[in-house]
C-alpha positions as CSV (number, residue, x, y, z in Angstrom):
1,M,-3.9,-7.8,28.7
2,N,-3.0,-4.7,26.6
3,G,0.7,-5.5,26.7
4,W,0.0,-9.0,25.4
5,V,-2.1,-7.7,22.5
6,Y,0.5,-5.0,21.6
7,D,3.2,-7.6,21.6
8,G,1.3,-9.8,19.2
9,F,0.5,-6.8,17.0
10,Y,4.2,-6.0,16.9
11,I,5.1,-9.5,15.7
12,T,2.6,-9.5,12.9
13,Y,3.5,-6.0,11.8
14,K,7.2,-6.8,11.8
15,R,6.6,-9.8,9.6
16,I,4.6,-8.0,7.0
17,G,7.1,-5.0,7.1
18,S,4.9,-2.4,8.6
19,D,6.1,0.1,11.3
20,F,4.7,3.2,13.0
21,N,6.4,6.5,14.0
22,I,3.8,7.1,16.7
23,T,0.7,5.5,18.1
24,Y,-2.1,7.6,19.5
25,Y,-4.3,6.3,22.3
26,E,-8.0,7.1,22.7
27,S,-7.4,7.8,26.4
28,N,-5.2,10.7,25.4
29,T,-7.5,12.3,22.8
30,Y,-11.1,12.3,24.3
31,L,-10.3,15.2,26.6
32,L,-9.2,17.3,23.6
33,G,-12.5,16.3,21.9
34,K,-14.4,17.6,24.9
35,K,-12.5,20.9,24.6
36,A,-13.7,21.1,21.1
37,V,-17.3,20.6,22.1
38,E,-17.0,23.5,24.6
39,E,-15.5,25.8,21.9
40,G,-18.2,24.7,19.5
41,L,-21.0,25.6,21.9
42,A,-19.4,28.9,22.5
43,K,-19.3,29.6,18.7
44,G,-22.9,28.4,18.2
45,V,-21.7,25.5,16.0
46,F,-23.1,22.9,18.5
47,I,-26.5,22.8,20.1
48,Q,-27.1,21.6,23.7
49,E,-30.4,19.8,24.1
50,D,-32.6,19.8,27.3
51,D,-31.1,16.5,28.4
52,S,-27.6,18.1,28.3
53,S,-26.5,16.1,25.2
54,V,-24.7,18.1,22.5
55,W,-25.5,17.9,18.8
56,I,-24.7,19.5,15.5
57,D,-27.3,19.9,12.7
58,L,-25.8,19.1,9.3
59,T,-29.2,18.8,7.4
60,N,-28.5,21.9,5.3
61,D,-25.3,20.3,4.2
62,G,-27.1,17.1,3.0
63,L,-26.3,15.1,6.1
64,D,-28.2,14.7,9.3
65,K,-28.1,15.6,13.0
66,K,-25.0,14.2,14.8
67,I,-24.4,13.8,18.5
68,V,-21.0,15.0,19.6
69,Q,-21.4,14.5,23.4
70,R,-23.8,12.3,25.4
71,K,-26.1,13.6,28.0
72,D,-23.8,12.4,30.8
73,G,-20.9,14.4,29.4
74,T,-19.0,11.5,27.8
75,S,-17.5,11.8,24.3
76,V,-18.4,9.8,21.2
77,Y,-16.2,8.6,18.4
78,I,-16.6,11.7,16.3
79,T,-15.5,13.9,19.3
80,Q,-12.4,11.8,19.9
81,D,-11.5,12.0,16.2
82,I,-11.8,15.8,16.4
83,G,-9.3,15.7,19.3
84,L,-7.0,13.4,17.4
85,A,-7.0,15.6,14.4
86,Q,-6.1,18.6,16.6
87,Q,-3.3,16.6,18.3
88,K,-1.8,15.6,15.0
89,Y,-1.9,19.1,13.8
90,D,-0.4,20.6,16.9
91,Q,2.4,18.1,17.0
92,Y,3.4,18.1,13.3
93,K,1.8,21.1,11.6
94,I,1.1,18.6,8.8
95,D,0.2,19.8,5.2
96,Q,-2.2,17.0,4.8
97,S,-3.7,14.3,7.1
98,I,-4.5,11.1,5.2
99,Y,-7.0,8.8,6.9
100,V,-6.6,5.2,5.4
101,I,-10.0,3.9,6.4
102,G,-12.5,1.5,4.7
103,D,-15.4,2.8,2.6
104,E,-17.7,1.8,5.4
105,Q,-16.6,4.9,7.2
106,N,-17.2,7.3,4.3
107,Y,-20.2,9.0,6.1
108,H,-18.2,9.3,9.3
109,M,-15.3,10.9,7.5
110,K,-17.6,13.4,5.7
111,V,-19.0,14.4,9.1
112,L,-15.6,14.8,10.7
113,K,-14.3,17.0,8.0
114,L,-17.4,19.2,7.9
115,I,-17.5,19.6,11.7
116,C,-13.8,20.7,11.7
117,E,-14.5,23.2,8.9
118,K,-17.5,24.7,10.8
119,L,-15.3,25.0,13.9
120,G,-12.8,27.0,11.8
121,L,-10.0,24.6,12.6
122,P,-6.9,25.4,10.4
123,Y,-6.3,21.8,9.4
124,A,-9.9,21.0,8.3
125,K,-9.5,21.6,4.5
126,D,-6.4,19.2,4.6
127,I,-8.2,16.2,6.0
128,Y,-8.3,13.5,3.2
129,H,-10.0,10.2,3.4
130,L,-8.2,7.6,1.5
131,S,-11.3,5.4,1.3
132,Y,-10.7,1.8,0.3
133,G,-12.9,-1.1,-0.7
134,M,-13.3,-4.1,1.5
135,V,-11.4,-7.3,0.7
136,E,-13.5,-10.4,0.4
137,L,-12.3,-14.1,0.1
138,T,-13.6,-16.5,-2.6
139,T,-15.8,-17.9,0.1
140,G,-17.5,-14.5,0.6
141,K,-17.2,-11.5,3.0
142,M,-15.6,-11.9,6.3
143,K,-18.0,-11.6,9.2
144,S,-16.8,-11.7,12.8
145,R,-20.3,-12.9,14.0
146,E,-20.1,-15.9,11.7
147,G,-16.5,-16.7,12.7
148,T,-15.4,-16.3,9.0
149,V,-12.8,-13.6,9.9
150,V,-9.3,-14.6,8.7
151,D,-6.4,-14.1,11.1
152,A,-3.6,-12.1,9.4
153,D,-0.9,-14.5,10.7
154,D,-2.8,-17.5,9.2
155,I,-3.1,-15.9,5.8
156,V,0.5,-14.9,5.7
157,D,1.5,-18.5,6.6
158,E,-0.9,-19.9,3.9
159,M,0.7,-17.4,1.3
160,A,4.2,-18.8,2.2
161,D,2.9,-22.4,1.7
162,V,1.4,-21.5,-1.6
163,A,4.7,-19.9,-2.7
164,K,6.6,-23.0,-1.6
165,T,4.3,-25.3,-3.7
166,K,4.3,-23.1,-6.8
167,T,8.1,-22.5,-6.6
168,E,8.9,-26.2,-6.2
169,E,6.7,-27.0,-9.2
170,L,9.1,-25.0,-11.3
171,G,12.0,-27.0,-9.9
172,K,14.6,-24.2,-9.5
173,V,15.4,-24.3,-5.8
174,K,18.2,-26.9,-5.7
175,D,20.9,-24.3,-5.0
176,F,19.2,-22.8,-2.0
177,T,19.8,-23.7,1.6
178,S,16.8,-24.5,3.8
179,E,17.2,-21.0,5.5
180,E,17.3,-19.3,2.2
181,L,14.2,-21.2,1.0
182,I,12.2,-20.1,4.0
183,E,13.1,-16.4,3.4
184,L,12.4,-16.9,-0.4
185,Y,8.9,-18.4,0.3
186,D,8.1,-15.6,2.8
187,T,9.3,-12.9,0.3
188,I,7.2,-14.4,-2.6
189,G,4.2,-15.1,-0.4
190,L,4.1,-11.6,1.2
191,G,4.9,-10.0,-2.2
192,A,2.0,-11.8,-3.8
193,L,-0.4,-10.7,-1.0
194,K,0.6,-7.1,-1.1
195,F,0.7,-6.7,-4.8
196,F,-2.7,-8.4,-5.3
197,L,-4.2,-5.8,-2.8
198,L,-2.3,-2.8,-4.2
199,R,-2.7,-3.5,-7.9
200,V,-6.4,-2.5,-7.7
201,D,-7.7,1.1,-7.3
202,P,-8.0,1.6,-3.5
203,K,-11.8,2.5,-3.9
204,K,-12.7,-0.8,-5.6
205,R,-13.7,-3.9,-3.7
206,L,-11.8,-7.1,-4.5
207,I,-11.9,-10.8,-3.9
208,F,-8.6,-12.1,-2.8
209,N,-7.6,-15.6,-4.1
210,P,-4.2,-16.9,-2.8
211,E,-3.7,-19.3,-5.6
212,E,-4.3,-16.6,-8.3
213,S,-2.0,-14.2,-6.5
214,I,1.0,-16.4,-6.9
215,D,1.1,-16.9,-10.6
216,F,4.6,-16.6,-12.0
217,H,3.1,-15.7,-15.5
218,G,0.2,-13.4,-14.6
219,F,-0.5,-9.9,-13.4
220,T,1.1,-10.6,-10.0
221,G,4.0,-9.8,-7.6
222,P,5.8,-13.0,-8.2
223,F,5.9,-12.4,-11.9
224,I,7.7,-9.0,-11.2
225,Q,9.9,-10.6,-8.6
226,Y,10.9,-13.4,-11.0
227,T,11.7,-10.8,-13.8
228,H,14.0,-9.0,-11.3
229,A,15.7,-12.2,-10.3
230,R,16.1,-13.0,-13.9
231,I,17.8,-9.7,-14.7
232,K,20.1,-10.1,-11.7
233,S,21.1,-13.5,-13.0
234,I,22.2,-11.9,-16.3
235,L,24.1,-9.2,-14.5
236,R,26.0,-11.6,-12.4
237,K,27.5,-13.2,-15.5
238,Q,28.7,-9.9,-17.0
239,S,29.8,-6.7,-15.4
240,V,28.3,-3.5,-16.8
241,S,30.8,-0.8,-18.0
242,G,30.2,2.9,-17.6
243,K,26.9,4.8,-17.8
244,L,24.0,4.2,-20.2
245,Q,25.2,5.3,-23.7
246,V,22.4,5.0,-26.1
247,V,23.7,4.1,-29.6
248,S,22.1,5.0,-32.8
249,G,19.6,2.6,-34.5
250,L,17.6,1.5,-31.4
251,L,15.5,-1.5,-32.1
252,P,11.7,-1.1,-31.4
253,L,11.7,-3.1,-28.1
254,E,15.0,-1.5,-26.9
255,K,13.3,1.9,-27.4
256,E,10.0,0.9,-26.0
257,L,11.7,-0.4,-22.8
258,L,13.8,2.8,-22.4
259,I,10.7,5.0,-22.9
260,K,8.9,3.0,-20.3
261,L,11.7,3.3,-17.8
262,E,11.9,7.1,-18.4
263,Q,8.3,7.4,-17.2
264,Y,9.1,6.3,-13.6
265,L,9.3,9.7,-12.0
266,S,6.1,10.9,-13.5
267,I,4.5,7.7,-12.4
268,I,5.5,8.3,-8.8
269,E,4.2,11.8,-9.0
270,Q,0.9,10.7,-10.4
271,A,0.4,8.0,-7.6
272,A,1.2,10.6,-5.0
273,T,-1.2,13.2,-6.4
274,E,-4.0,10.7,-6.8
275,H,-3.2,8.9,-3.5
276,N,-3.3,5.7,-5.6
277,P,-0.6,3.1,-5.2
278,S,-2.1,0.9,-7.9
279,V,-0.5,3.3,-10.4
280,V,2.9,2.2,-9.3
281,A,1.9,-1.5,-9.2
282,I,0.5,-1.4,-12.8
283,Y,3.6,0.4,-13.9
284,A,6.0,-2.1,-12.3
285,F,4.1,-4.9,-14.0
286,E,4.2,-3.1,-17.4
287,V,8.0,-2.6,-17.0
288,A,8.5,-6.3,-16.2
289,K,6.3,-7.4,-19.1
290,T,8.1,-5.2,-21.6
291,F,11.5,-6.3,-20.4
292,N,10.4,-10.0,-20.9
293,S,9.4,-9.3,-24.5
294,F,12.7,-7.4,-25.0
295,Y,14.7,-10.3,-23.5
296,T,12.8,-12.9,-25.6
297,E,13.4,-11.0,-28.8
298,H,17.0,-9.9,-28.2
299,S,19.9,-11.7,-26.7
300,V,21.9,-9.7,-24.2
301,M,25.0,-11.9,-23.7
302,N,25.2,-12.9,-27.4
303,A,24.3,-9.4,-28.9
304,E,25.4,-8.6,-32.5
305,S,28.2,-6.4,-31.2
306,E,30.0,-5.5,-28.0
307,E,28.5,-2.1,-28.2
308,K,25.0,-3.6,-28.3
309,K,25.8,-6.1,-25.6
310,Q,26.8,-3.2,-23.3
311,L,23.7,-1.2,-24.2
312,R,21.5,-4.1,-23.4
313,L,23.3,-4.8,-20.1
314,Q,22.9,-1.2,-19.1
315,I,19.2,-1.3,-20.0
316,S,18.8,-4.5,-18.0
317,Q,20.5,-2.9,-15.0
318,L,18.3,0.2,-15.2
319,T,15.2,-2.1,-15.5
320,S,16.2,-4.0,-12.3
321,N,16.8,-0.8,-10.5
322,V,13.4,0.6,-11.4
323,I,11.6,-2.6,-10.6
324,A,13.3,-2.8,-7.2
325,S,12.5,0.8,-6.4
326,A,8.8,0.6,-7.5
327,M,8.3,-2.6,-5.5
328,H,10.1,-1.0,-2.5
329,L,7.5,1.8,-2.7
330,L,4.8,-0.8,-2.4
331,G,6.5,-2.5,0.6
332,I,7.5,-5.5,-1.5
333,R,10.9,-7.2,-1.4
334,V,12.4,-8.4,-4.7
335,P,14.9,-11.4,-4.5
336,E,18.3,-11.4,-6.1
337,R,17.5,-15.0,-7.3
338,M,14.6,-17.3,-7.7
C-alpha cells in the first residue's frame, strides 16, 4: 500500500517540478524523541505524572501544559518532531531549519521551538516556522469531511485546460505541433497556478481562482511568460552584438527599465532574508510591466540609430535573462514562444 502511495506522489511531484533530497519517516524518528524525553526528565525540564505520562509546563511562557509521552510510553507528534529536528541537525549541521507548514500549526511550532530551547539543544534558536495561510477556492474552504478537497492532479489538469482555452482565444498557436501545444498548455497552466500562490505574502490566506490566474494582461504568471516569449521573438530576428554599452542620453523608459533590472540581486537577498518568495514574484511582474511600457513607446528593430537599436536589443536580452532567472527561482518555466 505504501509503495502504491509513494509511486503516486512521485508522479504528481514530478509533474509540478518538485523534488526532495531526502525523506524522513516517522518510524525512524520516534525513538529519538523518546531519548529526548529521557534527557528532559533527567534535566528536570519534563515532569512525570503519577500515571507515568510525561509533560512539560509552559504556562510561565504564555502557553499551556503539553504532553510529550503517553502513560503507556508511546510518543506523540511533538516528541517525534523533537527527534526529527535532532536527526536533521546531526546529519547536516544546518544553519537554519525552515518548516514550511500552514498557519494552523502556529501553536505547535511555538511549543516545539520552546521545548528544544529548554532542553538546551544547539539547533533550537535556528528553528524557523515559515507559516503560510490556507488556500481557499471560490466555493469556500476545502474540507475533507465534506468531500470538498481538491485533488492536486485534477487542479493541474484543470489549469492546463484553462490555459488551452485562453491561448486559443488569442489565436497564436498555428505554428505549434500537437506535442508542443501540450507542453505549452502545461507550462502556462502550472506557471499560472504557482505564480498565483507565490505572489501573495506567505502569511496571508488567499482565494484561488483558475480563470483569474490565467489572464495574459493581469498580475499573473502567463503575463510574465508572454512578455518573455515576446522578447525572445525580438531576439530571434536580430542578433545582439557585444556587451551592454550604455550610450548617453537615455530616454526615461530606457533608464527606468535598466534601474529596475539592476535591483535584481538585492531583491533576491530581500526575499531570502524575509523568507518571502512573493518579493521575487512581484519584482518579476514589475520588470515585465516596465518592459511592455518600454516596448510600446520605443521601437527596437526600427530604432533611431544602429547604436540605439543595439542598446535596446541588449536591454531586451538582459530583461529576458532576469525574467527567466526570477521565474526559475519560483519554480516556473518560461516558454521561448507563445
